[in-house]
N, C-alpha and C positions, 0 to 999 in steps of 0.2 A: 504494500500500500504506500503510495506516495504521500509525503507529508506536505502540508501547506505552510508556507512561511508567513507568520503573522507577528505584528508588534506586540509588546507586552500589554499595551492598552487594549488592543483588539482581542487578545486571548482573554483578558479579564472581563471585558464586556460580554463576550460570547458565553463565558462561564457563568457570569451573573445571570444572564437570561435563562440559561439551562437550569440553574439552581432555583430561580424564581418559579419555573414550571413545576418543580418538585414541591414547592412550598405552599401550594394552594390551600392545603389543610393543616399547615403548621402554624401555631400561634406566633404572632409577630415577634415576641421577645426571644424565640428560639431560632429565628432566621439568621443566616450568616451573612457576613460581609465578605465578598470575594476580593482578596488583595491582588496586587500585581504579581505575576509569576516571577520567580527568581531563577536566573540562569545558573546552570552547572555544566560541567563537561559532559558530553554525550555519553549515555550509558550503552550497554550492549544492544539495546533496541533502538538507539539513535535519539532517545528522548533527551532534550537538553534544558529542561526547566521543570520546576515543581512549585506548588503553592500549598499553604496551609489555610484552610477556611477558618475564619475568626469567629468563634463562639465557644462557650464553655459548657453548654448543656444540649440535650437532645441527641443522645448517642446514636439512635437509629437513623435519625435524619442526617447526622454528620457522616455516617457510613454511606448513605446515598449520595451526599455531596462529594465524598472522596471518590466514589465510583465515577461520577461525572468528570472529575478532574483527571482521573486515570485514563478514561476514554479520550479526553481531549489531549492528553500527553502523547497518545498514539496518532492523533490527527494533525497536530500543529507543532512547529518548532519556532524558536526565536531566531532572528537573524544574527549573524556575527557582529 
C-alpha cells in the first residue's frame, strides 16, 4: 500500500475528524484532543510518526482512538 505524504496539521485534522465520528455517544468530558503527530525515524513498516491522544479517562474509547491513529500511521507519512 502506498502511503500519502501529509503535513502534521493535515494528519491531525484528519485524525480529529475520524475521532469525532467515534465520539457521537461519548460524553463531552471524555472526548480527546488530537495533538500534532511527532516525527520519529521510520520503523520496519515505514511509519515515521506517532501521537498520543490527550485524555485521562474513558479507557474503551481511548482504545478506539488508538486504533484510528494506528490505521492512519499505515496510511500517511510526514514529509522530510
